[in-house]
All heavy atoms as an XYZ file, in Angstrom:
977
protein
N      70.200    180.361    148.359
C      69.200    181.322    148.669
C      67.978    181.066    147.761
O      68.197    180.760    146.600
C      69.706    182.769    148.398
C      68.703    183.871    148.530
S      69.275    185.469    148.094
C      70.227    185.843    149.494
N      66.827    181.047    148.295
C      65.568    180.930    147.611
C      65.503    179.584    146.805
O      65.024    179.545    145.660
C      65.215    182.074    146.682
C      65.192    183.499    147.294
C      64.974    184.516    146.218
C      64.108    183.513    148.370
N      65.988    178.514    147.423
C      66.043    177.205    146.751
C      64.723    176.729    146.215
O      64.615    176.219    145.072
C      66.724    176.151    147.606
C      68.149    176.391    147.926
O      68.755    177.172    147.145
O      68.654    175.886    148.949
N      63.663    176.877    147.008
C      62.331    176.377    146.524
C      61.809    177.145    145.357
O      61.321    176.652    144.423
C      61.322    176.452    147.733
N      61.993    178.532    145.445
C      61.540    179.384    144.396
C      62.379    179.092    143.107
O      61.838    179.050    141.963
C      61.606    180.866    144.731
C      61.064    181.826    143.698
C      59.619    181.540    143.297
C      61.216    183.305    144.230
N      63.706    178.932    143.267
C      64.570    178.559    142.090
C      64.035    177.280    141.421
O      63.987    177.213    140.168
C      65.970    178.364    142.518
C      66.740    179.612    142.648
C      68.214    179.317    142.946
N      68.953    180.604    142.781
C      70.220    180.603    142.703
N      70.943    179.619    142.659
N      70.817    181.814    142.594
N      63.631    176.280    142.220
C      63.163    175.021    141.661
C      61.917    175.274    140.923
O      61.700    174.750    139.762
C      62.983    173.999    142.759
O      64.250    173.763    143.432
C      62.443    172.669    142.236
N      60.966    176.054    141.471
C      59.682    176.325    140.804
C      59.949    177.086    139.467
O      59.347    176.747    138.480
C      58.778    177.211    141.679
C      58.224    176.439    142.808
C      57.251    177.350    143.648
O      56.608    178.194    143.098
O      57.384    177.209    144.917
N      60.796    178.032    139.498
C      61.069    178.852    138.320
C      61.795    177.985    137.264
O      61.476    178.045    136.051
C      61.930    180.103    138.662
C      62.323    180.804    137.423
C      61.091    181.046    139.535
N      62.677    177.096    137.683
C      63.380    176.236    136.771
C      62.342    175.360    136.084
O      62.290    175.158    134.835
C      64.388    175.322    137.478
C      64.999    174.214    136.597
C      65.812    174.752    135.449
C      65.862    173.284    137.493
N      61.469    174.700    136.869
C      60.409    173.833    136.304
C      59.481    174.612    135.307
O      59.062    174.052    134.268
C      59.561    173.215    137.413
C      60.365    172.037    138.057
C      60.839    170.989    137.059
O      60.034    170.571    136.214
O      62.034    170.639    137.132
N      59.161    175.826    135.665
C      58.316    176.666    134.777
C      59.016    176.892    133.444
O      58.367    176.729    132.355
C      57.928    177.979    135.486
N      60.313    177.206    133.515
C      61.034    177.435    132.290
C      61.098    176.158    131.434
O      60.961    176.182    130.247
C      62.441    177.938    132.582
C      62.417    179.434    132.799
O      62.340    180.185    131.866
N      62.531    179.840    134.061
N      61.386    175.044    132.049
C      61.475    173.761    131.343
C      60.147    173.371    130.745
O      60.140    172.784    129.677
C      62.055    172.650    132.246
C      63.505    172.905    132.751
C      63.927    171.804    133.708
C      64.511    173.084    131.597
N      59.089    173.684    131.443
C      57.757    173.323    130.918
C      57.435    174.172    129.671
O      56.768    173.637    128.766
C      56.721    173.585    131.969
C      55.341    173.123    131.650
C      55.210    171.592    131.584
O      56.029    170.902    132.064
O      54.216    171.159    130.907
N      57.966    175.337    129.601
C      57.790    176.159    128.376
C      58.355    175.419    127.137
O      57.770    175.375    126.102
C      58.447    177.530    128.506
C      57.892    178.453    129.559
C      58.683    179.721    129.601
C      56.464    178.776    129.281
N      59.553    174.902    127.325
C      60.185    174.178    126.265
C      59.432    172.855    125.954
O      59.131    172.544    124.755
C      61.649    173.868    126.552
C      62.294    173.133    125.370
C      63.701    172.693    125.694
O      63.919    172.143    126.736
N      64.601    172.892    124.655
N      58.971    172.091    126.999
C      58.289    170.856    126.780
C      57.049    171.052    126.019
O      56.603    170.245    125.155
C      57.987    170.173    128.119
C      59.147    169.502    128.734
C      58.757    168.618    129.922
N      58.384    169.398    131.088
C      59.140    169.704    132.117
N      60.379    169.345    132.084
N      58.692    170.357    133.155
N      56.387    172.206    126.186
C      55.095    172.490    125.545
C      55.238    173.196    124.243
O      54.278    173.610    123.576
C      54.188    173.304    126.496
C      53.782    172.465    127.645
C      52.819    173.276    128.578
N      52.411    172.428    129.715
C      51.201    171.880    129.802
N      50.386    171.955    128.790
N      50.943    171.189    130.885
N      56.503    173.418    123.795
C      56.768    174.083    122.482
C      56.411    175.537    122.460
O      56.090    176.103    121.410
N      56.470    176.221    123.631
C      56.122    177.630    123.688
C      57.357    178.537    123.514
O      57.226    179.758    123.455
C      55.485    177.929    125.020
C      54.080    177.245    125.161
C      53.614    177.458    126.614
C      53.091    177.740    124.156
N      58.552    177.970    123.377
C      59.729    178.773    123.193
C      60.612    178.158    122.084
O      60.550    176.965    121.875
C      60.530    178.882    124.506
C      59.860    179.789    125.523
C      60.930    177.610    125.105
N      61.394    178.952    121.426
C      62.366    178.525    120.467
C      63.738    178.984    120.937
O      63.903    180.037    121.469
C      62.073    179.172    119.121
C      60.718    178.825    118.422
C      60.506    179.693    117.199
C      60.764    177.359    118.035
N      64.711    178.138    120.655
C      66.081    178.441    120.997
C      66.162    178.836    122.456
O      65.837    178.049    123.301
C      66.687    179.538    120.080
C      66.455    179.185    118.652
C      65.617    179.971    117.843
C      67.048    178.082    118.036
C      65.380    179.666    116.497
C      66.863    177.765    116.666
C      65.992    178.574    115.924
N      66.736    180.059    122.751
C      66.838    180.464    124.194
C      65.819    181.603    124.428
O      65.854    182.241    125.493
C      68.257    180.941    124.493
O      68.555    182.077    123.678
C      69.247    179.878    124.285
N      64.859    181.803    123.520
C      63.948    182.909    123.642
C      62.868    182.539    124.709
O      62.492    181.458    124.864
C      63.235    183.249    122.273
C      64.135    183.497    121.169
C      63.758    183.144    119.937
C      65.354    184.113    121.355
C      64.602    183.396    118.816
C      66.167    184.340    120.287
C      65.764    183.955    119.007
N      62.295    183.615    125.321
C      61.286    183.468    126.326
C      61.881    183.027    127.689
O      63.018    182.701    127.791
N      61.028    183.146    128.709
C      61.462    182.915    130.060
C      60.320    182.919    131.008
O      59.212    183.417    130.702
C      62.570    183.866    130.470
C      62.109    185.305    130.284
O      61.133    185.748    130.852
N      62.827    185.986    129.362
N      60.613    182.447    132.212
C      59.663    182.551    133.366
C      60.454    183.083    134.516
O      61.650    182.854    134.635
C      59.052    181.229    133.676
N      59.792    183.782    135.371
C      60.403    184.244    136.620
C      59.408    184.127    137.713
O      58.207    183.836    137.523
C      60.812    185.739    136.473
O      59.664    186.600    136.389
N      59.896    184.218    139.011
C      59.051    184.191    140.140
C      59.557    185.220    141.174
O      60.736    185.565    141.119
N      58.649    185.609    142.087
C      59.053    186.638    143.101
C      58.824    186.132    144.507
O      57.799    185.427    144.762
C      58.292    187.913    142.812
C      58.874    189.036    143.737
C      56.811    187.776    142.972
C      58.358    190.396    143.360
N      59.735    186.480    145.379
C      59.518    186.253    146.849
C      59.195    187.693    147.326
O      60.049    188.565    147.444
C      60.834    185.750    147.447
C      60.708    185.572    148.946
O      60.062    186.425    149.652
O      61.238    184.621    149.474
N      57.969    187.893    147.528
C      57.404    189.229    147.928
C      57.933    189.698    149.299
O      58.276    190.871    149.486
C      55.921    189.236    147.942
C      55.308    189.143    146.564
C      54.967    190.452    146.021
N      54.422    190.329    144.645
C      54.527    191.259    143.680
N      55.174    192.350    143.986
N      54.068    191.066    142.534
N      58.105    188.798    150.199
C      58.614    189.125    151.507
C      60.038    189.745    151.456
O      60.346    190.691    152.131
C      58.617    187.882    152.426
C      57.564    187.847    153.404
C      57.722    186.593    154.344
O      58.803    186.303    154.805
O      56.645    185.949    154.548
N      60.903    189.128    150.592
C      62.237    189.614    150.481
C      62.373    190.605    149.338
O      63.447    191.253    149.256
C      63.140    188.401    150.226
C      63.183    187.431    151.433
C      64.098    186.319    151.118
N      64.206    185.379    152.200
C      64.612    184.226    152.178
N      65.004    183.723    151.023
N      64.613    183.430    153.200
N      61.437    190.714    148.520
C      61.536    191.590    147.404
C      62.526    191.170    146.342
O      63.276    192.009    145.751
N      62.621    189.907    146.208
C      63.633    189.283    145.286
C      62.950    188.534    144.126
O      61.917    187.840    144.325
C      64.575    188.375    145.985
C      65.436    189.087    147.079
C      66.278    188.029    147.869
C      66.375    190.142    146.462
N      63.530    188.567    142.991
C      63.041    187.923    141.774
C      64.021    186.839    141.312
O      65.215    187.128    141.281
C      62.760    188.912    140.633
C      62.361    188.229    139.358
C      61.700    189.934    141.057
N      63.569    185.697    140.954
C      64.377    184.635    140.377
C      63.968    184.564    138.846
O      62.787    184.414    138.503
C      64.165    183.309    141.038
C      64.925    182.135    140.332
C      64.475    183.345    142.481
N      64.990    184.679    137.967
C      64.689    184.716    136.532
C      65.746    183.899    135.796
O      66.841    183.698    136.258
C      64.676    186.164    136.061
C      64.062    186.268    134.615
C      66.010    186.853    136.112
C      63.680    187.661    134.214
N      65.292    183.372    134.621
C      66.210    182.650    133.696
C      67.311    183.556    133.278
O      67.108    184.696    132.981
C      65.409    182.120    132.532
C      66.173    181.355    131.535
C      65.325    180.956    130.282
C      66.139    180.280    129.248
N      67.049    181.144    128.541
N      68.531    183.063    133.183
C      69.640    183.837    132.640
C      69.510    184.002    131.098
O      68.882    183.179    130.421
C      70.837    183.021    133.003
C      70.411    181.609    133.168
C      68.948    181.688    133.628
N      70.112    184.994    130.623
C      70.056    185.311    129.179
C      70.985    184.303    128.418
O      72.083    184.001    128.821
C      70.592    186.693    128.937
O      70.579    187.050    127.617
N      70.416    183.744    127.342
C      71.192    182.956    126.393
C      71.529    181.530    126.776
O      72.249    180.862    126.056
N      70.994    181.085    127.868
C      71.286    179.658    128.314
C      70.225    178.724    127.669
O      69.033    178.943    127.832
C      71.280    179.537    129.826
C      71.428    178.032    130.271
C      72.373    180.439    130.460
N      70.695    177.739    126.893
C      69.727    176.810    126.328
C      68.938    176.077    127.372
O      69.476    175.657    128.463
C      70.633    175.842    125.540
C      71.933    176.542    125.388
C      72.074    177.422    126.513
N      67.643    175.821    127.145
C      66.824    175.180    128.100
C      67.317    173.799    128.509
O      67.216    173.427    129.654
C      65.361    175.068    127.581
C      64.651    176.444    127.567
C      64.788    177.242    126.483
C      63.976    176.825    128.685
C      64.105    178.478    126.456
C      63.347    178.057    128.701
C      63.397    178.870    127.619
O      62.779    180.102    127.630
N      67.876    173.034    127.557
C      68.309    171.677    127.856
C      69.587    171.714    128.774
O      69.893    170.635    129.356
C      68.595    170.900    126.548
C      69.605    171.503    125.643
C      68.987    172.543    124.638
O      67.800    172.841    124.733
O      69.769    173.011    123.818
N      70.232    172.813    128.872
C      71.415    172.863    129.810
C      71.104    173.679    131.093
O      71.955    173.722    132.014
C      72.549    173.659    129.100
C      73.054    172.818    127.931
C      74.277    173.502    127.270
C      74.806    172.688    126.108
N      75.898    173.194    125.502
N      69.932    174.168    131.214
C      69.528    175.058    132.314
C      69.408    174.246    133.668
O      68.808    173.211    133.686
C      68.151    175.679    132.047
C      67.733    176.843    132.997
C      68.689    177.988    132.972
C      66.314    177.259    132.538
N      69.995    174.761    134.740
C      69.985    174.163    136.050
C      69.533    175.309    137.087
O      69.684    176.435    136.768
C      71.362    173.608    136.482
C      71.894    172.558    135.536
C      73.294    172.112    135.962
C      74.409    173.105    135.912
N      75.113    173.327    134.705
N      69.002    174.777    138.145
C      68.542    175.737    139.216
C      69.595    176.821    139.624
O      69.334    177.941    139.780
C      68.058    174.955    140.419
N      70.854    176.355    139.705
C      71.924    177.213    140.137
C      72.275    178.285    139.066
O      72.953    179.263    139.356
C      73.177    176.463    140.591
C      73.773    175.542    139.576
C      73.272    174.133    139.642
O      72.190    173.804    140.248
O      73.918    173.244    139.084
N      71.783    178.090    137.850
C      72.030    179.035    136.750
C      71.126    180.274    136.872
O      71.350    181.333    136.355
C      71.795    178.406    135.364
C      72.766    177.299    135.041
O      73.949    177.398    135.497
O      72.403    176.375    134.276
N      69.907    180.062    137.550
C      68.943    181.139    137.676
C      69.567    182.263    138.440
O      70.381    182.116    139.345
C      67.664    180.593    138.284
C      67.013    179.490    137.537
C      65.816    178.990    138.295
C      66.627    179.920    136.151
N      69.126    183.506    138.064
C      69.670    184.683    138.680
C      68.674    185.303    139.621
O      67.437    185.301    139.342
C      70.021    185.719    137.469
C      70.702    186.977    138.095
C      70.868    185.091    136.484
N      69.161    185.744    140.742
C      68.329    186.372    141.734
C      68.641    187.922    141.671
O      69.787    188.294    141.764
C      68.530    185.860    143.130
C      68.203    184.351    143.190
C      67.736    186.635    144.179
C      68.498    183.660    144.538
N      67.607    188.699    141.563
C      67.781    190.168    141.480
C      66.788    190.788    142.462
O      65.751    190.273    142.807
C      67.541    190.749    140.069
C      68.581    190.163    139.120
C      66.162    190.441    139.578
N      67.115    192.025    142.776
C      66.220    192.836    143.674
C      65.127    193.511    142.682
O      65.280    193.452    141.515
C      66.924    193.898    144.446
O      67.549    194.803    143.550
N      64.137    194.121    143.284
C      63.088    194.779    142.486
C      63.644    196.054    141.823
O      62.902    196.605    141.024
C      61.896    195.117    143.324
C      60.953    193.901    143.497
C      59.832    194.205    144.509
C      60.390    193.454    142.192
N      64.835    196.437    142.091
C      65.440    197.564    141.278
C      66.345    197.018    140.161
O      67.042    197.835    139.501
C      66.147    198.610    142.188
C      67.371    198.065    142.843
O      67.772    196.907    142.600
O      67.989    198.789    143.656
N      66.426    195.687    140.059
C      67.227    195.102    138.981
C      68.633    194.734    139.340
O      69.432    194.190    138.567
N      69.048    194.988    140.599
C      70.411    194.745    141.054
C      70.569    193.268    141.254
O      69.750    192.549    141.953
C      70.679    195.441    142.419
O      70.506    196.852    142.205
C      72.102    195.163    142.857
N      71.606    192.661    140.715
C      71.940    191.252    140.817
C      72.302    191.005    142.265
O      73.187    191.635    142.908
C      73.020    190.779    139.922
C      73.146    189.298    139.920
C      74.270    188.819    138.979
N      74.761    189.830    138.066
C      75.364    189.561    136.881
N      75.422    188.306    136.514
N      75.760    190.569    136.162
N      71.700    189.999    142.944
C      71.906    189.599    144.308
C      72.737    188.332    144.316
O      73.541    188.161    145.151
C      70.572    189.439    145.108
C      70.798    188.876    146.514
C      69.827    190.748    145.157
N      72.362    187.405    143.447
C      73.054    186.121    143.384
C      73.045    185.591    141.973
O      72.016    185.669    141.273
C      72.417    185.158    144.333
C      73.120    183.842    144.483
C      72.506    182.967    145.593
O      72.449    183.500    146.713
O      72.160    181.862    145.289
N      74.103    184.991    141.493
C      74.196    184.367    140.235
C      75.326    184.949    139.421
O      75.641    186.145    139.523
N      76.002    184.104    138.676
C      77.127    184.563    137.806
C      76.735    184.948    136.432
O      77.516    185.619    135.782
C      78.158    183.427    137.774
C      78.767    183.057    139.132
O      78.881    184.003    139.953
O      79.073    181.916    139.357
N      75.633    184.528    135.975
C      75.146    184.848    134.607
C      74.294    186.094    134.554
O      73.794    186.563    135.607
C      74.373    183.646    134.115
C      75.162    182.287    134.065
C      74.215    181.157    133.699
C      76.302    182.424    133.108
N      74.146    186.639    133.410
C      73.325    187.819    133.206
C      71.851    187.409    133.257
O      71.477    186.443    132.630
C      73.617    188.546    131.926
C      74.982    189.176    131.901
O      75.467    189.658    132.957
N      75.649    189.104    130.807
N      71.027    188.215    133.930
C      69.561    187.900    133.875
C      69.038    188.118    132.475
O      69.598    188.778    131.710
C      68.971    188.875    134.880
C      69.920    190.001    134.938
C      71.345    189.376    134.693
N      67.884    187.561    132.221
C      67.232    187.760    130.933
C      67.122    189.217    130.601
O      66.918    190.039    131.414
C      65.828    187.124    131.027
O      65.065    187.601    129.921
N      67.203    189.541    129.304
C      67.076    190.899    128.828
C      65.608    191.370    129.037
O      65.318    192.567    128.943
C      67.434    191.020    127.305
O      66.625    190.148    126.596
N      64.699    190.502    129.321
C      63.290    190.848    129.629
C      63.120    191.197    131.135
O      62.007    191.514    131.517
C      62.356    189.661    129.336
C      62.425    189.263    127.877
O      62.362    190.178    127.008
O      62.540    188.056    127.592
N      64.157    191.201    131.937
C      64.043    191.500    133.320
C      63.300    192.823    133.586
O      62.429    192.880    134.427
C      65.493    191.523    133.986
C      65.403    191.891    135.419
C      64.717    190.932    136.327
C      66.863    192.084    135.965
N      63.621    193.954    132.894
C      62.917    195.155    133.156
C      61.370    195.084    133.102
O      60.660    195.609    133.881
C      63.501    196.184    132.185
C      64.889    195.679    131.926
C      64.668    194.142    131.958
N      60.999    194.264    132.081
C      59.522    194.111    131.916
C      58.944    193.275    133.110
O      57.931    193.616    133.635
C      59.191    193.394    130.585
O      59.803    194.166    129.520
C      57.745    193.196    130.356
N      59.627    192.215    133.454
C      59.153    191.366    134.591
C      59.066    192.281    135.856
O      58.089    192.220    136.544
C      60.115    190.278    134.841
C      60.071    189.135    133.755
N      59.792    187.863    134.152
C      60.277    189.168    132.471
C      59.821    187.129    132.989
N      60.082    187.885    131.986
N      60.128    193.098    136.101
C      60.119    193.949    137.296
C      58.961    194.956    137.279
O      58.300    195.110    138.248
C      61.454    194.597    137.484
C      62.529    193.635    137.897
C      61.351    195.788    138.492
C      63.964    194.145    137.980
N      58.727    195.522    136.115
C      57.596    196.464    135.964
C      56.291    195.825    136.253
O      55.444    196.352    137.005
C      57.615    197.102    134.555
C      56.560    198.093    134.304
C      56.907    199.344    135.032
C      56.496    198.387    132.738
N      56.118    194.592    135.774
C      54.843    193.816    136.062
C      54.722    193.532    137.555
O      53.630    193.625    138.138
C      54.861    192.577    135.219
C      54.619    192.856    133.764
C      54.895    191.545    132.939
C      53.207    193.380    133.469
N      55.831    193.101    138.205
C      55.788    192.801    139.617
C      55.454    194.016    140.433
O      54.691    193.989    141.439
C      57.101    192.242    140.088
C      57.313    190.805    139.661
C      58.485    190.462    139.052
C      56.381    189.808    139.893
C      58.762    189.144    138.608
C      56.563    188.501    139.494
C      57.779    188.167    138.820
O      57.933    186.890    138.437
N      55.941    195.202    139.989
C      55.688    196.476    140.719
C      54.216    196.951    140.472
O      53.552    197.440    141.424
C      56.651    197.572    140.288
C      58.088    197.236    140.774
C      59.131    198.137    140.212
O      58.876    198.817    139.176
N      60.271    198.216    140.820
N      53.742    196.738    139.288
C      52.427    197.246    138.984
C      51.312    196.336    139.418
O      50.213    196.810    139.733
C      52.277    197.416    137.438
N      51.590    195.030    139.529
C      50.524    194.043    139.875
C      51.081    193.285    141.121
O      51.619    192.282    140.948
C      50.221    193.097    138.752
C      49.721    193.841    137.565
C      50.632    194.155    136.495
C      48.428    194.226    137.413
C      50.162    194.805    135.344
C      47.951    194.874    136.275
C      48.826    195.191    135.238
N      50.820    193.793    142.257
C      51.355    193.262    143.496
C      50.835    191.892    143.902
O      51.383    191.249    144.806
C      51.252    194.269    144.700
O      49.826    194.587    144.871
C      52.041    195.484    144.391
N      49.786    191.438    143.205
C      49.238    190.131    143.575
C      49.848    189.014    142.746
O      49.555    187.784    143.046
C      47.716    190.173    143.451
O      47.345    190.394    142.094
N      50.568    189.341    141.746
C      51.126    188.217    140.900
C      52.407    187.707    141.538
O      53.164    188.335    142.232
C      51.406    188.641    139.416
C      52.461    189.675    139.340
C      50.085    189.083    138.786
C      52.898    190.092    137.923
N      52.625    186.364    141.303
C      53.761    185.653    141.863
C      54.771    185.199    140.788
O      55.768    184.699    141.113
N      54.421    185.335    139.531
C      55.222    184.896    138.407
C      54.893    185.589    137.161
O      53.790    186.049    136.964
N      55.899    185.611    136.208
C      55.693    186.176    134.927
C      56.309    185.208    133.919
O      57.357    184.615    134.136
C      56.465    187.588    134.754
C      56.331    188.072    133.369
C      55.834    188.579    135.796
N      55.578    185.006    132.785
C      56.027    184.108    131.756
C      55.969    184.851    130.412
O      54.976    185.493    130.135
C      55.109    182.873    131.633
C      55.538    181.954    130.456
C      55.189    182.022    132.953
N      57.060    184.793    129.676
C      57.186    185.379    128.393
C      57.568    184.345    127.395
O      58.603    183.743    127.542
C      58.237    186.512    128.489
C      58.656    187.117    127.193
N      59.662    187.983    127.094
C      58.178    186.965    125.924
C      59.807    188.327    125.854
N      58.955    187.710    125.129
N      56.707    184.086    126.437
C      57.064    183.027    125.392
C      57.217    183.663    124.001
O      56.830    184.802    123.727
C      56.019    181.953    125.339
O      54.821    182.443    124.807
C      55.750    181.389    126.788
N      57.703    182.775    123.160
C      57.797    183.102    121.687
C      57.252    181.917    120.975
O      58.014    181.322    120.130
C      59.252    183.359    121.288
C      59.778    184.623    121.752
N      59.881    185.807    121.007
C      60.348    185.028    122.944
C      60.360    186.747    121.674
N      60.668    186.317    122.894
N      56.028    181.551    121.199
C      55.463    180.387    120.513
C      55.418    180.680    119.070
O      55.109    181.774    118.586
C      54.051    180.008    121.086
O      53.163    181.090    120.797
N      55.680    179.655    118.276
C      55.688    179.863    116.772
C      54.457    180.394    116.239
O      54.487    181.366    115.403
C      55.998    178.486    116.089
C      57.432    177.994    116.319
C      57.592    176.642    115.576
O      57.686    176.652    114.403
O      57.705    175.652    116.366
N      53.320    179.864    116.650
C      52.074    180.341    116.027
C      51.648    181.726    116.496
O      51.250    182.511    115.700
C      50.982    179.284    116.345
C      51.245    177.908    115.806
C      51.475    176.862    116.648
C      51.404    177.725    114.448
C      51.804    175.596    116.159
C      51.708    176.507    113.915
C      51.890    175.438    114.810
N      51.813    181.989    117.777
C      51.479    183.332    118.252
C      52.321    184.363    117.670
O      51.942    185.484    117.215
C      51.477    183.374    119.748
N      53.664    184.076    117.540
C      54.570    185.081    116.998
C      54.290    185.303    115.497
O      54.277    186.405    115.037
C      56.029    184.555    117.200
O      56.319    184.406    118.558
C      57.063    185.487    116.634
N      54.034    184.193    114.764
C      53.701    184.353    113.337
C      52.448    185.105    113.135
O      52.388    185.982    112.258
C      53.516    182.906    112.675
O      54.724    182.217    112.753
N      51.450    184.869    113.939
C      50.184    185.609    113.806
C      50.421    187.052    114.143
O      49.959    187.964    113.409
C      49.156    185.024    114.723
C      47.784    185.569    114.392
C      47.242    186.748    114.898
C      46.824    185.096    113.524
N      45.988    186.954    114.427
C      45.750    185.977    113.518
C      46.810    183.947    112.710
C      44.606    185.767    112.769
C      45.614    183.792    111.894
C      44.590    184.626    111.966
N      51.104    187.371    115.199
C      51.418    188.756    115.605
C      52.161    189.526    114.478
O      51.816    190.603    114.168
C      52.184    188.815    116.867
N      53.148    188.808    113.820
C      53.873    189.470    112.824
C      53.012    189.708    111.520
O      53.417    190.550    110.735
C      55.168    188.676    112.507
C      56.161    188.749    113.652
C      57.350    187.897    113.464
O      57.322    186.877    112.730
N      58.408    188.228    114.111
N      51.937    188.900    111.378
C      51.106    189.100    110.216
C      50.354    190.357    110.272
O      49.857    190.823    109.208
C      50.229    187.919    109.995
O      49.090    187.973    110.883
N      50.092    190.928    111.448
C      49.354    192.127    111.605
C      47.894    191.964    111.405
O      47.101    192.917    111.283
N      47.405    190.702    111.433
C      45.939    190.427    111.199
C      45.211    190.437    112.551
O      45.824    190.088    113.568
C      45.795    189.056    110.604
C      46.460    188.917    109.235
C      45.804    189.820    108.183
O      44.546    189.928    108.141
N      46.638    190.589    107.549
N      43.938    190.835    112.515
C      43.180    190.772    113.799
C      42.918    189.320    114.179
O      42.952    188.415    113.319
C      41.855    191.431    113.408
C      41.770    191.410    111.950
C      43.216    191.343    111.403
N      42.622    189.115    115.430
C      42.339    187.760    115.956
C      40.821    187.658    116.056
O      40.224    188.365    116.873
C      42.981    187.468    117.285
C      44.485    187.605    117.177
C      42.558    186.055    117.839
C      45.170    187.541    118.529
N      40.202    186.870    115.202
C      38.721    186.779    115.266
C      38.349    186.130    116.541
O      39.044    185.318    117.164
C      38.327    185.821    114.104
C      39.630    185.533    113.349
C      40.770    185.944    114.182
N      37.077    186.400    116.948
C      36.549    185.834    118.207
C      35.930    184.493    117.979
O      34.857    184.393    117.484
C      35.534    186.826    118.816
S      34.785    186.295    120.356
N      36.683    183.430    118.238
C      36.196    182.098    118.007
C      36.001    181.304    119.310
O      35.397    180.193    119.269
C      37.226    181.275    117.150
C      37.302    181.626    115.784
C      38.553    181.853    115.154
C      36.109    181.933    114.966
C      38.626    182.211    113.802
C      36.266    182.345    113.669
C      37.486    182.451    113.065
O      37.610    182.865    111.726
N      36.374    181.825    120.452
C      36.250    181.051    121.665
C      35.401    181.781    122.701
O      35.321    183.003    122.726
N      34.745    180.986    123.570
C      33.880    181.637    124.544
C      34.778    182.415    125.589
O      34.231    183.448    126.116
C      33.079    180.541    125.311
O      33.918    179.595    125.874
C      32.075    179.923    124.410
N      35.951    181.931    125.920
C      36.798    182.670    126.842
C      37.072    184.066    126.317
O      36.970    185.080    127.036
C      38.052    181.898    127.162
O      37.703    180.640    127.677
C      38.889    182.706    128.199
N      37.446    184.147    125.067
C      37.780    185.418    124.406
C      36.506    186.300    124.429
O      36.508    187.461    124.761
C      38.251    185.191    123.060
C      38.653    186.539    122.346
C      39.126    186.262    120.886
O      39.208    185.163    120.437
N      39.404    187.376    120.201
N      35.324    185.694    124.064
C      34.084    186.430    124.082
C      33.732    186.993    125.487
O      33.261    188.074    125.627
C      32.957    185.524    123.471
N      33.989    186.189    126.469
C      33.636    186.582    127.831
C      34.405    187.813    128.209
O      33.955    188.661    128.965
C      33.937    185.426    128.819
C      32.958    184.275    128.710
O      31.911    184.475    128.074
O      33.274    183.242    129.258
N      35.653    187.858    127.819
C      36.577    188.947    128.275
C      36.767    190.089    127.312
O      36.969    191.260    127.720
C      37.924    188.338    128.639
C      37.907    187.555    129.902
C      37.712    186.171    129.824
C      37.976    188.139    131.148
C      37.635    185.452    130.967
C      37.853    187.382    132.329
C      37.768    186.018    132.209
O      37.644    185.274    133.371
N      36.709    189.843    125.994
C      37.082    190.863    125.059
C      35.940    191.213    124.070
O      36.051    192.216    123.326
C      38.283    190.449    124.263
C      39.427    190.187    125.167
C      39.865    188.900    125.495
C      40.144    191.300    125.736
C      40.938    188.723    126.345
C      41.236    191.034    126.596
C      41.577    189.773    126.901
N      34.877    190.390    123.986
C      33.704    190.722    123.225
C      33.984    191.172    121.761
O      33.534    192.171    121.352
C      32.794    191.729    123.913
C      32.350    191.205    125.245
C      31.676    192.298    126.037
N      31.058    191.866    127.304
C      31.825    191.572    128.422
N      33.148    191.573    128.309
N      31.249    191.167    129.481
N      34.806    190.455    121.176
C      35.113    190.774    119.757
C      36.555    190.421    119.383
O      37.284    189.754    120.118
N      36.983    190.910    118.237
C      38.302    190.624    117.740
C      39.353    191.530    118.354
O      39.056    192.640    118.766
C      38.376    190.637    116.255
C      38.095    191.946    115.652
C      37.999    191.884    114.132
N      38.186    193.192    113.603
C      38.606    193.481    112.410
N      38.764    192.442    111.582
N      38.788    194.677    111.995
N      40.598    191.052    118.353
C      41.750    191.848    118.758
C      42.402    192.489    117.538
O      42.435    191.904    116.520
C      42.787    191.037    119.420
C      42.384    190.338    120.670
C      42.149    188.958    120.709
C      42.269    191.035    121.839
C      41.835    188.304    121.808
C      41.916    190.403    122.974
C      41.651    189.006    122.989
N      42.899    193.647    117.695
C      43.756    194.269    116.695
C      44.664    195.196    117.288
O      44.455    195.939    118.221
C      43.014    194.935    115.540
C      43.825    195.458    114.464
C      44.715    194.466    113.776
C      42.971    196.185    113.420
């Protein structure tokens, strides 16, 4: 079921690791088939280097497991909430990049150094 979406979600998850945006088994990517109201998400606790398309879990928009033997990511409720609130999105990515996590834990504001940030936020974050 949803073989093409499973492949896309698998590749998105593997790309997170390739780009150094996740540590251990933290973080994940999911995708949604809006027609069927089904979400494909990384299972909880599976190392990226062992992850296969058939490991991905398919759930309904109420969080009920439809297919898969493993538990879906513990971030599933957040992914579902985002899919429900923003009906135009087709995927959700949650990472734990070392630098972003370290900065967030420091409690420091993010100075406005880039034009993209200035275009959208017009100042520092806190």
